[in-house]
C-alpha positions as CSV (number, residue, x, y, z in Angstrom):
1,X,0.0,0.0,0.0
2,X,1.5,3.3,-1.0
3,X,1.4,6.7,0.6
4,X,-1.8,7.6,-1.2
5,X,-3.4,4.5,0.2
6,X,-2.3,5.5,3.7
7,X,-3.7,9.0,3.3
8,X,-7.0,7.6,2.0
9,X,-7.1,5.1,4.9
10,X,-6.3,7.9,7.4
11,X,-9.0,10.1,5.9
12,X,-11.6,7.4,6.3
13,X,-10.3,6.3,9.7
14,X,-10.4,9.9,11.0
15,X,-14.0,10.2,9.8
16,X,-14.9,7.0,11.5
17,X,-13.2,8.1,14.7
18,X,-15.1,11.4,14.5
19,X,-18.4,9.4,14.2
20,X,-17.5,7.2,17.1
21,X,-16.4,10.2,19.3
22,X,-18.9,12.9,18.4
23,X,-18.7,16.4,19.8
24,X,-17.2,19.7,19.1
25,X,-13.5,19.6,18.2
26,X,-11.1,22.6,18.3
27,X,-10.2,21.8,14.7
28,X,-12.3,21.3,11.6
29,X,-12.3,18.8,8.8
30,X,-8.6,19.3,7.9
31,X,-7.4,18.7,11.5
32,X,-9.6,15.6,11.8
33,X,-8.1,14.4,8.5
34,X,-4.6,15.0,9.7
35,X,-5.3,13.2,13.0
36,X,-6.7,10.3,11.0
37,X,-3.6,10.0,8.8
38,X,-1.3,10.3,11.8
39,X,-3.6,7.9,13.7
40,X,-3.2,5.2,11.0
41,X,0.6,5.3,11.5
42,X,0.3,5.4,15.3
43,X,-2.2,2.5,15.2
44,X,0.2,0.5,13.1
45,X,3.1,1.3,15.5
46,X,1.0,0.3,18.5
47,X,0.0,-3.0,16.9
48,X,3.6,-3.9,16.1
49,X,5.2,-2.9,19.4
50,X,2.5,-3.7,22.0
51,X,0.5,-6.5,20.4
52,X,3.5,-8.0,18.6
53,X,1.3,-8.3,15.5
54,X,2.5,-6.7,12.3
55,X,-0.2,-4.9,10.3
56,X,-0.6,-6.4,6.8
57,X,0.0,-3.8,4.0
58,X,-3.3,-4.6,2.3
59,X,-5.9,-1.8,2.1
60,X,-8.9,-4.1,2.6
61,X,-7.5,-5.9,5.6
62,X,-9.5,-5.8,8.9
63,X,-6.4,-5.5,11.1
64,X,-5.2,-2.5,9.0
65,X,-8.5,-0.7,9.4
66,X,-8.8,-1.6,13.1
67,X,-5.4,-0.3,13.9
68,X,-5.9,2.9,11.9
69,X,-9.3,3.6,13.6
70,X,-7.9,2.9,17.1
71,X,-4.9,5.0,16.5
72,X,-7.1,7.8,15.2
73,X,-9.3,7.5,18.3
74,X,-6.3,7.7,20.6
75,X,-5.0,10.8,18.9
76,X,-8.4,12.5,18.8
77,X,-8.8,11.9,22.5
78,X,-5.3,13.3,23.2
79,X,-6.1,16.3,20.9
80,X,-9.3,17.1,22.7
81,X,-7.6,16.8,26.1
82,X,-4.9,19.2,25.0
83,X,-6.8,21.7,23.0
84,X,-10.5,21.1,23.8
85,X,-11.0,24.0,26.2
86,X,-9.3,26.7,24.0
87,X,-12.6,27.4,22.0
88,X,-15.7,28.6,23.8
């Protein structure tokens, strides 16, 4: 899976994470997309280092999607904790 595939996966994972964690975010669509892309990389890293399970490099693999969504959720929660009170 190339970089375009990871960006697309991150975009979709960020959207799914936003659906699973609704609410007002300090950022908009672009920030959520960037969190999703970063979350897909973080999810893959977490899967390899803590679960000792490498993520297959196939776009339509359930483990790839699961790790990307979990990574996006983790980053979205951290982002909300750090920057959530700055907008009122």
